[in-house]
N, C-alpha and C positions, 0 to 999 in steps of 0.2 A: 504493498500497500504507499501511496506517497500521496502529499498534500503541497499545493502551491500558493505562493503567496501572490493574490493578484492586485490588492492594496496596500500599501504601506501604510502600518500605523505608527504614533508617535513614539512609542518606545516599547515594543511588544519585542521578546528573549526565548531562550530555552535555559529552563533552571530547573536543579536536580537538587537533592538535599545539601551540596555546598561542596567544596575544594576545601576540606581540613587538612592540615597537617604540615603550608606551607606559611604561613604567617610570616614564622620567624627570618623569611625571607624575602615578604612585604609582598606576598602574594593574596589578596585578597578571597574569601574564602565564599562568597556571593551566594547563590541558591535561593530558595523560594522567600520571598516575603513575607507571604503566609502563610505557613506550613501546613497548616491544621486544613485548610482548604484544598492545599494539592493534595495532600495525604488522602482526603474524602474521598476528590476524585479518582485516583487510582484504586481506593479501597472496592469503591463502588464497582469498578470494571475489571475485579480480581484480581488485578496486576500487583507488584511490590508496591509496598505506599510508598519509598524514595524515586520512584521511576521517575525520571524527566518528563515534564509537563510544558508547553506554550504557556507564560505569563501574559497578561496583556491588560494594556494601559489604557485607557480614552482619550483621544480617537481610538479604536482599534483598526488594527490587520483584517483585510477581507482573505478568505483560505478558498480553496478550492478541491476539490477532494476527487483525486485520479482514479481512483478504486474504492470499494467498499470498505468499511470496517465502521467499530462502534467506538462512540466519543462521549467522553460524560464533560459537563461545564459546569463550574464551581464557583465560591467567590461572591465579588462584587455582580450585582445585574445590570449588564450593560443592553438589557434586552436584546437577547440574542434572537436572530432568525437564518431558519434553511429554505432557501430556494423562496425566499419575501414572506414565509411564514414563520411566526413566533412558534419556536421550542423551548420545552421546559427544561429547567436545572435540574440538576442533584437526582440525574438520571439517567440509564443508559439511552443512549441514541445513534440509533440506527443511520448511516451515511451511506449513498451510492455514489458511482461514478458521476462526475460530472456537479454532482452536488456542488453548490457555494454558500457557506457561511458566514455572515457578517454581523455587528454589532451596533444597534440603531441612536443609543443615548444611555448617559449615566443615570439611573434610579435611586441605585445605592450599594455603597463601598467605591472602594479606588480602584481596585484588582480583582482581573477574573484570571481564571484559569481553563485550561480543556486539556483532558487527558485523552490518550486514546490506549485502546487494546491491543496490547503487544509491548515491541519492544523498539524503540527509537534507533536509527544505524548512524545517526550521526557519528562524528570522531570525538571522542574523550580528550581531554587534556589533563594532566595531573589527576587521573580519575574519576572526573567528573564534565557532564555537559554543559554546566552551567556558565552561558556567556557572562564577560564582564562588561568591556566597552562595544561590542559586538551585539549589531541589532540585526531582529527580521527583516529585511529589504524584499523589493518588489524582484519575484522572478527565484526565490529563492526556494529549493524544492527540499521536503523532510520527508525520509524514506523511515518506514516500521514495518519491521515482519509483524502478521497478525498473530496474535494469541489465541492456543486452541481453548485458553479457559473461559467459563462462560462465566456472564457479568451477573453480579451476586443482584437475588429477586427484592424489588424495593423492601417488603417487609421485612427483609432481614438488616435492613441498616437504617428504618424512620429512626428507632431512639438515637445511632449514633449522630444521624444528618443534625436531631434537634440539639444535641448537647455541643456538635462543631457551631452550632447556628448561633447557640447561645453565646461562647467561649468567644467569636469571633467579632459579633456585634454588638451583644448586651451592654447596656448605660451604666458602665464603673468607674471608680477609680482605678488608675494604674497603679500594681503595687510593683513596689522598687526593695533592694535592698541598700543599706547603706553603703557609698564607697568610702575609698582612703580621704577625700577630701572635704567629705561631710559635716568632720569635726571643724572644718576651719573655720563655716559659715558662720558669719552672726547669728543673732539669737530670732532678728526680724528677719532675716531669709530663709532659716529654715524654717519657723511660722509660716511666711508665705508661700513656700513648697507645697507643707501638709496642709495648709487653709483657702487658698486661694485657686481660682481657674488661672489656664493658660492656655493658648489659643494656636492652634496652627497655621503656618503662613505657605505663601508660594514659594518659599526656599525650602520646599519635600522634597525629598527623591530617593530612588535607593540606596543614596551614601549618608542621607539623615535627612531627620524632620527639624526644623529650626522653630522655635515655640516663641510667640511674644506673650510678655506679663508682667509681672512687678520684677524692675531690674537687682539682680544678688549681688549680695557684697561677700568678701571673705573677711573675717576679724582682722588681719593687717596682710598687705600685702605680701606674696610667697612665688617663688617659683618653683615649679615642679620637674621632676626626671622624668622625659618621656617612658610611657610605659606601655602595653599590651591596652588594648580596648576590644570588645567586641560589639555584636550588636544590641539594641538595648543599651549602650552605656551611657550614661545622663553625662553630657560637657558644659563645663562652662564657662564662655567664649569670655572676651574680653572687654566687652558692652556690657554684660550683666544679664544676656541671655541664655538658656537653654537652649542646647543641639541635642538631640537623641542621634545615638548612632544607630544605622540602619544596614541590610542584607552586603552591600560595597563597601561600607566605612573601612577607613584606612588601618593600617594595623596595629600603627602606637601612637599616640598622642599625648602632649604637653601639657594640655590644658585640666585643670582641676578636673578629677572624677569624683561626681557628688551621690553618685549610684548607678544602680543595673535593676533596667526593667525585665521583671520576671518573663521564663519563656512561655509562658502558656499566655500572658499579656503581651507579646507582641505580635501575632496574627491580626489581634485588634487594632492594635498601636498602627498598624500597618496599611489596615483599612480606614482609614481617616481620613475625610476627605481637607478640602480650605477650611480656615475660620472653623473649626470645630474645639468645641469650647472643651477641654478636658483638668480635672482633678489627678493627685496622685496621694498615694499611703503606704505608708511605711510595713514591711512582713520581712521575714527571714530565711535561712538558705532551707530548714526542715521545710515548712511551709510550701517551699516553691517548689521544691524535689516531689513532694506528694502530691500535689495540682500536676504537675507536670506529668508525672505517673501513671495518677487517676484515668486524665486524658488518654494517653498510651494504651493503658490495656483495653481501653474501647475498640480499636483496633483490629485485637486477638481476642476478643470474649465470645 
């Protein structure tokens, strides 16, 4: 099976679980921005949940299927239409040779995913399919080996879908674990982070989301050695604003590290639109691990 890009989107790419083990030589991990929605799409098709998918941002690419396959669309609702007819999300969809898939408008969320039944044949680099600077261009062709596995019956994943939908789109504070520079904030800044809303801005992409809100201050000027960062790291910029690092983050940073948004909340953060008002709440490592394991267990039970 193959798929051809017949109209380029703004920033669509192939992503999988990421390219880990190379940050010490300056290579970003990349990977799904919303790993829960990507895992769900693969799970519904009975693929390994870490299979590569197409990550869609709006305006989205238009795809032509060169042969029959089964696909699944999850994450943000961009109103997918197949041959000009609306199609359902979070369910297996049969496509035929010559079918055209496009997305009409963003209704809910920021990122959508397309999974395909089978195995993507594009070349890996350092054990991952994830694109970094490369994006899908007009004329690009993606080849897939169809899988003999049968997609799951909808009744078998309804509960999982509801849990993932809640985890990705529920309105709730974003939980974070204090970082090494948290203790260096003045009392007023700590209270502002815990009790005041912040707003996402247009300066938000796969590298990081910059926030608007009360300006934060350290108790006294301080220099920090550059140290490792990861997705979800909360950095304090020199102008007093916050930036939250995302999938294509740099590998080290010298800005004050105020904390780490926990893994189960990062898909929800990735789905935030511009001008979304958000709040933060403190948590700890044990709680973060328990919440992550509880969700991941849903994919195996």
